[in-house]
Structure formats: structure tokens, C-alpha cells
TIDRENSE-731064 format. One line per field, with one value per atom (N, C-alpha, C): residue in one letter; atom name; x, y negated, z negated; residue number from 1. Coordinates in Angstrom, 3 decimals, decimal comma. Atoms other than C-alpha are relative to their C-alpha. Example, Ala and Ser with C-alpha at 12.3 -4.5 7.8 and 13.67 -1.06 7.14 Angstrom:
2
residu [a / a / a / s / s / s]
atome [N / CA / C / N / CA / C]
X [0,890 / 12,300 / 0,900 / -0,820 / 13,670 / -0,770]
Y [1,190 / 4,500 / -1,200 / 1,190 / 1,060 / -1,090]
Z [0,000 / -7,800 / 0,000 / 0,060 / -7,140 / -0,730]
num [1 / 1 / 1 / 2 / 2 / 2]
END
This chain:
106
residu [m / m / m / a / a / a / k / k / k / v / v / v / k / k / k / a / a / a / l / l / l / q / q / q / l / l / l / l / l / l / q / q / q / a / a / a / s / s / s / e / e / e / v / v / v / a / a / a / k / k / k / h / h / h / l / l / l / q / q / q / d / d / d / l / l / l / p / p / p / l / l / l / w / w / w / s / s / s / l / l / l / n / n / n / d / d / d / q / q / q / s / s / s / n / n / n / a / a / a / i / i / i / q / q / q / r / r / r / t / t / t / f / f / f / r / r / r / f / f / f / s / s / s / n / n / n / f / f / f / d / d / d / q / q / q / a / a / a / f / f / f / a / a / a / f / f / f / m / m / m / t / t / t / k / k / k / v / v / v / a / a / a / t / t / t / e / e / e / a / a / a / e / e / e / r / r / r / h / h / h / n / n / n / h / h / h / h / h / h / p / p / p / e / e / e / w / w / w / f / f / f / n / n / n / v / v / v / y / y / y / n / n / n / k / k / k / v / v / v / e / e / e / i / i / i / t / t / t / w / w / w / t / t / t / t / t / t / h / h / h / d / d / d / v / v / v / q / q / q / g / g / g / l / l / l / s / s / s / i / i / i / k / k / k / d / d / d / i / i / i / q / q / q / m / m / m / a / a / a / n / n / n / i / i / i / c / c / c / d / d / d / q / q / q / f / f / f / f / f / f / s / s / s / d / d / d / l / l / l / s / s / s / t / t / t / p / p / p]
atome [N / CA / C / N / CA / C / N / CA / C / N / CA / C / N / CA / C / N / CA / C / N / CA / C / N / CA / C / N / CA / C / N / CA / C / N / CA / C / N / CA / C / N / CA / C / N / CA / C / N / CA / C / N / CA / C / N / CA / C / N / CA / C / N / CA / C / N / CA / C / N / CA / C / N / CA / C / N / CA / C / N / CA / C / N / CA / C / N / CA / C / N / CA / C / N / CA / C / N / CA / C / N / CA / C / N / CA / C / N / CA / C / N / CA / C / N / CA / C / N / CA / C / N / CA / C / N / CA / C / N / CA / C / N / CA / C / N / CA / C / N / CA / C / N / CA / C / N / CA / C / N / CA / C / N / CA / C / N / CA / C / N / CA / C / N / CA / C / N / CA / C / N / CA / C / N / CA / C / N / CA / C / N / CA / C / N / CA / C / N / CA / C / N / CA / C / N / CA / C / N / CA / C / N / CA / C / N / CA / C / N / CA / C / N / CA / C / N / CA / C / N / CA / C / N / CA / C / N / CA / C / N / CA / C / N / CA / C / N / CA / C / N / CA / C / N / CA / C / N / CA / C / N / CA / C / N / CA / C / N / CA / C / N / CA / C / N / CA / C / N / CA / C / N / CA / C / N / CA / C / N / CA / C / N / CA / C / N / CA / C / N / CA / C / N / CA / C / N / CA / C / N / CA / C / N / CA / C / N / CA / C / N / CA / C / N / CA / C / N / CA / C / N / CA / C / N / CA / C / N / CA / C / N / CA / C / N / CA / C / N / CA / C / N / CA / C / N / CA / C / N / CA / C / N / CA / C / N / CA / C / N / CA / C / N / CA / C / N / CA / C]
X [0,745 / -0,051 / 0,832 / -0,728 / 1,625 / -0,297 / -0,373 / 2,409 / -0,681 / 0,676 / 0,038 / 0,989 / -0,989 / 2,647 / -1,198 / 1,318 / 0,798 / 0,608 / -0,057 / 0,346 / 1,489 / -0,985 / 3,209 / 0,016 / -0,015 / 3,207 / 0,809 / -1,025 / 4,945 / 0,787 / -0,388 / 7,193 / 0,202 / 0,909 / 7,333 / 0,750 / -0,871 / 10,344 / -0,799 / 0,480 / 8,316 / -1,149 / 0,486 / 5,603 / -0,564 / -0,113 / 6,796 / 0,673 / -0,209 / 8,296 / -1,114 / 1,166 / 5,006 / -0,875 / 0,770 / 3,489 / 0,223 / -0,725 / 5,760 / -0,596 / 0,790 / 3,812 / -1,644 / 1,164 / 0,782 / -0,039 / 0,019 / 0,712 / -0,984 / 1,448 / -2,998 / -0,759 / 0,312 / -3,212 / 0,837 / -1,126 / -2,075 / -0,426 / -0,014 / -1,268 / -0,490 / 0,405 / -3,129 / 0,711 / -0,963 / -0,507 / -1,017 / 1,212 / -3,549 / -0,770 / 0,909 / -5,292 / 0,960 / -1,472 / -2,231 / -0,965 / 0,448 / -3,948 / 0,243 / 0,012 / -3,997 / -1,240 / 1,109 / -6,714 / -0,055 / -0,022 / -8,105 / -1,508 / 1,211 / -10,985 / -0,011 / -0,008 / -12,338 / -1,534 / 0,925 / -14,688 / -0,760 / 0,355 / -16,936 / -1,148 / 0,705 / -19,259 / -1,436 / 1,255 / -22,489 / 0,049 / 0,004 / -23,899 / 0,108 / -0,444 / -23,656 / 1,320 / -1,437 / -20,332 / 0,711 / -0,261 / -19,704 / -0,336 / 0,312 / -21,578 / 0,654 / -0,689 / -20,001 / 1,222 / -0,890 / -16,788 / 0,101 / 0,178 / -17,785 / -0,645 / 0,970 / -19,677 / 1,907 / -1,433 / -15,846 / 0,947 / -0,775 / -13,796 / -0,737 / 0,388 / -16,331 / 0,306 / -0,429 / -15,727 / 0,963 / -1,727 / -11,968 / 0,373 / -0,120 / -12,098 / -0,507 / 0,044 / -13,877 / 0,700 / -0,959 / -12,039 / 1,745 / -1,517 / -8,659 / -0,245 / -0,177 / -10,423 / 0,142 / -0,402 / -9,707 / -1,033 / 1,265 / -12,369 / 0,413 / 0,115 / -12,230 / -0,960 / 0,505 / -13,502 / -0,573 / 0,310 / -15,491 / -1,493 / 1,230 / -18,162 / -0,197 / 0,563 / -20,440 / -0,980 / 0,780 / -22,121 / -0,113 / 0,391 / -23,520 / 1,280 / -1,243 / -20,207 / 1,145 / -1,124 / -17,795 / 0,234 / -0,412 / -16,239 / 1,418 / -1,058 / -13,980 / 0,662 / -0,634 / -11,483 / 1,163 / -0,519 / -9,849 / 0,581 / -0,599 / -7,336 / 1,072 / -0,993 / -5,757 / -0,235 / 0,482 / -5,328 / 0,220 / 0,912 / -7,051 / 1,114 / -1,175 / -4,675 / 1,009 / -1,124 / -1,670 / 0,164 / 0,187 / -2,918 / 0,701 / -0,659 / -1,550 / -0,216 / -0,444 / -0,267 / 0,635 / -0,352 / 0,195 / -0,054 / -0,343 / 1,136 / -1,310 / 1,289 / -2,521 / -0,730 / 0,585 / -3,491 / 0,560 / -0,693 / -1,191 / -0,616 / 0,100 / -2,186 / -1,696 / 1,610 / -6,108 / 0,099 / 0,139 / -4,964 / 0,178 / -0,165 / -3,517 / -0,949 / 1,223 / -6,740 / -0,493 / 1,462 / -8,890 / 0,746 / -0,374 / -6,723 / 0,242 / 0,354 / -6,885 / -1,164 / 1,148 / -10,250 / -0,899 / 0,566 / -11,116 / 0,819 / -0,839 / -8,550 / -1,051 / 0,835 / -10,605 / -1,471 / 1,218 / -14,204 / 0,168 / 0,383 / -12,858 / 0,552 / -0,783 / -11,121 / -1,214 / 1,327 / -14,113 / 0,355]
Y [1,150 / 0,026 / -1,330 / 1,135 / -3,469 / -0,949 / 1,156 / -5,831 / -1,205 / 1,725 / -9,392 / -0,748 / 1,382 / -12,370 / -0,830 / 1,120 / -14,661 / -1,461 / 1,275 / -18,376 / -0,616 / 0,490 / -20,539 / -1,854 / 0,974 / -24,213 / -0,814 / 0,600 / -26,277 / -0,942 / 1,186 / -28,740 / -1,016 / 1,299 / -32,268 / -0,014 / -0,060 / -31,621 / 0,811 / -1,111 / -28,746 / -0,561 / 1,169 / -31,011 / -0,748 / 1,163 / -33,492 / 0,431 / -0,781 / -31,329 / 0,344 / -0,703 / -29,522 / -1,248 / 1,302 / -33,083 / -0,507 / 0,371 / -33,786 / 0,676 / -0,598 / -31,431 / 0,179 / 0,060 / -32,304 / -1,667 / 1,381 / -36,264 / -0,925 / 0,500 / -37,152 / 0,493 / -0,836 / -35,381 / -1,117 / 0,622 / -37,632 / 0,514 / -0,480 / -36,867 / -0,749 / 0,693 / -37,729 / 0,171 / -0,601 / -37,485 / -0,006 / 0,243 / -38,168 / 1,356 / -1,079 / -35,330 / 1,609 / -1,111 / -33,028 / 0,536 / -0,668 / -32,486 / -0,831 / 0,469 / -33,497 / -0,164 / -0,176 / -34,973 / -0,438 / 0,570 / -35,710 / -0,371 / 0,172 / -37,528 / 0,318 / -0,092 / -35,924 / -0,723 / 0,710 / -37,826 / 0,807 / -0,878 / -36,030 / -0,930 / 0,882 / -37,418 / 0,147 / 0,316 / -36,467 / 1,301 / -1,120 / -34,266 / 1,724 / -1,074 / -30,955 / 0,297 / -0,327 / -31,073 / 0,163 / -0,572 / -31,515 / 0,546 / -1,219 / -29,001 / 1,076 / -1,133 / -26,591 / 0,216 / -0,086 / -27,478 / 0,047 / -0,500 / -27,296 / 1,729 / -1,201 / -23,903 / 1,164 / -0,640 / -22,727 / -0,003 / -0,082 / -23,530 / 0,604 / -0,578 / -22,504 / 1,784 / -1,658 / -18,857 / 0,443 / -0,178 / -18,855 / -0,549 / 0,327 / -20,500 / 1,684 / -1,285 / -17,360 / 0,970 / -1,097 / -15,074 / -0,092 / 0,346 / -16,645 / 0,261 / 0,075 / -16,872 / -1,275 / 1,166 / -20,375 / -0,908 / 0,879 / -23,261 / -1,221 / 1,534 / -26,639 / -1,033 / 0,944 / -29,762 / -0,896 / 0,450 / -31,368 / -1,044 / 0,891 / -34,167 / -0,417 / 0,044 / -34,658 / -1,037 / 1,199 / -37,705 / 0,182 / -0,230 / -37,313 / 0,645 / -0,188 / -37,311 / -0,065 / 0,119 / -37,653 / 0,897 / -1,455 / -34,491 / -0,387 / 0,070 / -35,455 / 1,250 / -1,152 / -32,360 / -0,514 / 0,330 / -32,037 / 1,574 / -1,343 / -28,850 / -0,171 / 0,168 / -28,267 / 1,675 / -1,209 / -24,774 / -0,306 / 0,019 / -25,016 / 1,183 / -1,129 / -22,111 / -0,176 / 0,412 / -23,424 / -1,467 / 1,520 / -27,384 / -0,822 / 1,063 / -28,907 / 1,174 / -0,280 / -27,854 / 1,652 / -1,622 / -23,874 / -0,195 / -0,416 / -22,627 / -0,139 / 0,089 / -22,121 / -1,115 / 0,927 / -25,170 / -0,956 / 0,646 / -26,211 / 0,687 / -1,160 / -23,112 / -0,514 / 0,338 / -24,092 / -1,664 / 0,899 / -27,643 / 0,016 / -0,589 / -26,198 / 0,717 / -0,317 / -24,510 / -1,120 / 1,091 / -27,401 / -0,587 / 0,652 / -29,178 / 0,585 / -1,213 / -26,499 / 0,215 / -0,238 / -25,846 / -1,845 / 1,313 / -30,085 / -0,052 / 0,137 / -29,996 / 0,903 / -0,743 / -27,214 / -0,856 / 0,444 / -28,763 / -1,449 / 1,160 / -32,292 / 0,258 / 0,309 / -30,986 / 0,555 / -0,208 / -31,169 / 1,263]
Z [-0,461 / 0,330 / -0,275 / 0,000 / 1,023 / -1,428 / 0,745 / -1,636 / 0,397 / -0,826 / -1,207 / -0,812 / 0,324 / -1,624 / -0,507 / 0,362 / -3,906 / 0,182 / -0,838 / -2,899 / -0,613 / 0,655 / -3,593 / -0,009 / -0,133 / -4,232 / 0,940 / -0,911 / -1,296 / -0,462 / 0,455 / -2,394 / 1,004 / -0,840 / -1,242 / 1,248 / -1,019 / 1,192 / 1,109 / -0,611 / 2,598 / 0,772 / -0,769 / 2,880 / 1,607 / -0,661 / 4,667 / 1,230 / -1,420 / 7,331 / 0,481 / -0,872 / 7,943 / 0,892 / -0,820 / 8,641 / 0,830 / -1,204 / 11,159 / 0,968 / -1,148 / 13,168 / -0,198 / 0,300 / 11,696 / -0,113 / 0,151 / 12,637 / -0,472 / 0,082 / 12,506 / -1,394 / 1,449 / 8,847 / -1,131 / 1,174 / 5,840 / -0,863 / 1,283 / 2,433 / -1,065 / 0,972 / -0,398 / -1,651 / 0,985 / -3,378 / -1,422 / 0,953 / -6,101 / -0,160 / 0,198 / -5,017 / 0,481 / -0,765 / -3,872 / 1,216 / -1,129 / -0,301 / 1,077 / -0,595 / 2,982 / 1,026 / -0,308 / 4,995 / 1,369 / -1,403 / 8,450 / 0,342 / -0,451 / 10,335 / 1,299 / -1,775 / 13,801 / 0,119 / -0,354 / 15,423 / 1,321 / -1,516 / 18,397 / 0,344 / -0,724 / 20,850 / -0,731 / 0,579 / 19,108 / -0,868 / 0,953 / 16,181 / 0,308 / -0,347 / 18,108 / -0,194 / -0,428 / 18,947 / -1,848 / 1,515 / 14,893 / -0,583 / 0,498 / 13,752 / 0,458 / -0,440 / 16,382 / -0,521 / 0,184 / 15,392 / -1,900 / 1,023 / 11,624 / -0,046 / 0,156 / 12,261 / 0,214 / -0,410 / 13,977 / -1,134 / 1,339 / 10,661 / -0,640 / 0,499 / 8,725 / 0,138 / -0,291 / 10,147 / -0,320 / 0,473 / 10,236 / -1,566 / 1,198 / 6,657 / -0,804 / 0,321 / 5,690 / -0,192 / -1,034 / 7,670 / -1,095 / 0,426 / 5,987 / -1,973 / 1,382 / 2,166 / -0,488 / 0,620 / 2,103 / 0,878 / -0,249 / 2,138 / -0,112 / -0,318 / 3,008 / -0,655 / 0,358 / 1,036 / 1,375 / -1,298 / 3,712 / 0,076 / -0,295 / 5,020 / 0,827 / -1,348 / 7,828 / 0,035 / -0,196 / 8,623 / 1,956 / -1,595 / 12,539 / 0,819 / -0,497 / 14,650 / -0,795 / 0,590 / 12,053 / -1,628 / 0,843 / 10,164 / -0,875 / 0,832 / 7,067 / -0,622 / 1,258 / 5,873 / -0,678 / 0,510 / 3,022 / -0,229 / 0,066 / 2,584 / -1,500 / 0,436 / -0,321 / -1,034 / 0,596 / -2,856 / -1,345 / 1,226 / -5,960 / -1,138 / 0,911 / -7,450 / -0,034 / 0,449 / -7,152 / -0,138 / 0,489 / -8,031 / 1,528 / -0,697 / -4,963 / 1,476 / -1,732 / -1,005 / -0,146 / -0,004 / -0,007 / 1,596 / -1,454 / 3,364 / 0,714 / -0,560 / 3,878 / 0,351 / -0,517 / 4,076 / 1,255 / -0,989 / 6,649 / 1,204 / -1,053 / 8,554 / 0,409 / -0,233 / 8,387 / 0,754 / -0,624 / 9,376 / 1,438 / -1,242 / 12,241 / 1,258 / -0,607 / 13,234 / 0,114 / -0,406 / 12,831 / 1,360 / -0,610 / 14,892 / 1,846 / -1,148 / 17,970 / 0,018 / -0,375 / 17,406 / 0,415 / -0,167 / 17,754 / 1,333 / -1,322 / 20,955 / 1,099 / -0,985 / 22,421 / 0,542 / -0,218 / 21,895 / 0,348 / -0,682 / 23,006 / 1,629 / -1,386 / 26,434 / 0,810 / -1,126 / 29,266 / 0,705]
num [1 / 1 / 1 / 2 / 2 / 2 / 3 / 3 / 3 / 4 / 4 / 4 / 5 / 5 / 5 / 6 / 6 / 6 / 7 / 7 / 7 / 8 / 8 / 8 / 9 / 9 / 9 / 10 / 10 / 10 / 11 / 11 / 11 / 12 / 12 / 12 / 13 / 13 / 13 / 14 / 14 / 14 / 15 / 15 / 15 / 16 / 16 / 16 / 17 / 17 / 17 / 18 / 18 / 18 / 19 / 19 / 19 / 20 / 20 / 20 / 21 / 21 / 21 / 22 / 22 / 22 / 23 / 23 / 23 / 24 / 24 / 24 / 25 / 25 / 25 / 26 / 26 / 26 / 27 / 27 / 27 / 28 / 28 / 28 / 29 / 29 / 29 / 30 / 30 / 30 / 31 / 31 / 31 / 32 / 32 / 32 / 33 / 33 / 33 / 34 / 34 / 34 / 35 / 35 / 35 / 36 / 36 / 36 / 37 / 37 / 37 / 38 / 38 / 38 / 39 / 39 / 39 / 40 / 40 / 40 / 41 / 41 / 41 / 42 / 42 / 42 / 43 / 43 / 43 / 44 / 44 / 44 / 45 / 45 / 45 / 46 / 46 / 46 / 47 / 47 / 47 / 48 / 48 / 48 / 49 / 49 / 49 / 50 / 50 / 50 / 51 / 51 / 51 / 52 / 52 / 52 / 53 / 53 / 53 / 54 / 54 / 54 / 55 / 55 / 55 / 56 / 56 / 56 / 57 / 57 / 57 / 58 / 58 / 58 / 59 / 59 / 59 / 60 / 60 / 60 / 61 / 61 / 61 / 62 / 62 / 62 / 63 / 63 / 63 / 64 / 64 / 64 / 65 / 65 / 65 / 66 / 66 / 66 / 67 / 67 / 67 / 68 / 68 / 68 / 69 / 69 / 69 / 70 / 70 / 70 / 71 / 71 / 71 / 72 / 72 / 72 / 73 / 73 / 73 / 74 / 74 / 74 / 75 / 75 / 75 / 76 / 76 / 76 / 77 / 77 / 77 / 78 / 78 / 78 / 79 / 79 / 79 / 80 / 80 / 80 / 81 / 81 / 81 / 82 / 82 / 82 / 83 / 83 / 83 / 84 / 84 / 84 / 85 / 85 / 85 / 86 / 86 / 86 / 87 / 87 / 87 / 88 / 88 / 88 / 89 / 89 / 89 / 90 / 90 / 90 / 91 / 91 / 91 / 92 / 92 / 92 / 93 / 93 / 93 / 94 / 94 / 94 / 95 / 95 / 95 / 96 / 96 / 96 / 97 / 97 / 97 / 98 / 98 / 98 / 99 / 99 / 99 / 100 / 100 / 100 / 101 / 101 / 101 / 102 / 102 / 102 / 103 / 103 / 103 / 104 / 104 / 104 / 105 / 105 / 105 / 106 / 106 / 106]
END
């Protein structure tokens, strides 16, 4: 049976390195989280995006904090188990960016 590796808190230098690849995400030092606002053409696109993210979040057992009004979706990723950012947050931010790109491409 494979041993499951425990999540680890990313160090500030690791976070900075990962955020170079996620330029539209911002670090919120107070909540130890990364955040981004996504804007869509309409509510249907925003909801489709949220549905894709929700499905992937469930698959990864890592769920966002988010807020939606009409065509805007604000997402916050943090790992409560480590009281800050883990690699799961970075992975899910990348997935969100890819889904946004997929939905935004005509």
C-alpha cells in the first residue's frame, strides 16, 4: 500500500516562485491565501466555469472559497490543514486558469 504524503506549508520563497507562473493571482498575506477574479461574458459562462472547478475540486478533495455575482467569480485558495498555502492551492489555481482559458477561447 502506497504511503500518502502529508501536505506541507509552502515557504515564502516557494510561494513567490509559483506566483511567477500565476501572474493574475495575488497573495493575501493576512489570510495566507491566493486570490483571483475571473470575468465572463455572462452568467452561463461563469456558472459553467464554477461547475468545472467544483468537479475538479471534488476530485482533488480540495475546495475553494468563492463568490459569484452574475459574470464575476472570485476564487480564494488556501489549505486550512497547514494554515496557509500548499502545493494543492497552486495546482488548483493552475487548473482554474486553464478552465478559464478554455472557456474564453472562441
